[in-house]
N, C-alpha and C positions, 0 to 999 in steps of 0.2 A: 281767729283760728285757735286761740288758746282753749284747751279743753275739748277740742274736736278730735274724735278718734278716726283712724284710718277706716276706709270702707273695704271690706274683704270680698274677694270673688275667686271662683275657679274658672279655668278654661276647659270647656267640654267640647271635645272634637268628635263630630259625627262622621267625618270623612277625612282621612289623612292625605291632603293634597300633595304634600312633599314626600311622603313615604318615610319620614324621619321620626315623628313623635308618636305615632299610633293613634288610637281612638280612645274615647272615654275621657276621664279627667286627666289632662296632660300637664296642667300647671296650676299653681296657686298664686294669687296676687293681692295687691293692695293699692288703693288710691289714697295717697297721703293728703293731709289737710291743705297742703299748698298746691294740690292738683297734680303733682307728679305721681308716677305709677312705677311699681316694681312687680316683676313677674319671676317666679321661681319655677323652673321647668323640672318635672319629675322624670324618672326613667334612669337608664344606665349611665347617662352622662349629664347629670343635673347642672344647671347654670342659672344665673340671675341676670336679667336685663332691666334697664331703667329707661323710662320715657318721660319727657317733659309734660305730656298730657295724654289722657285716655284715648282721644281720637287717633293719635299716632299709633298707639298699640293695637287698636282695632283695625286700622288700615293695613298694618303689616301682618298681624296674626289672625285676623278674622276670616281670611280666605273666602270672602264673598258669602259668608253665612255658614261655612262648613265648620267653623269653630264659634261657640257661643260663650259670652261672658255671663256667668251665672252668679248673681249677687247673694252673699251669705245672709243678708238682712231681708231678703225677699222670700217669702214662702209660696210654694205653688199651691193653688186651690184645688 
């Protein structure tokens, strides 16, 4: 793990299922070298949440595909 950098992403919400976060880029996040995840929510009441693994964050915040995890190191063709 030494020398490994975090992998950065944004949460892009196409449909706001809960009516709280809105649509568009709603959060910024990182997957850390140990596999844990942090997400920093944007907006009027920003907050940070931590997860042990990415799958848990996707299960809670993905809303069945309404929110996409978009990786900063992947470019769209």
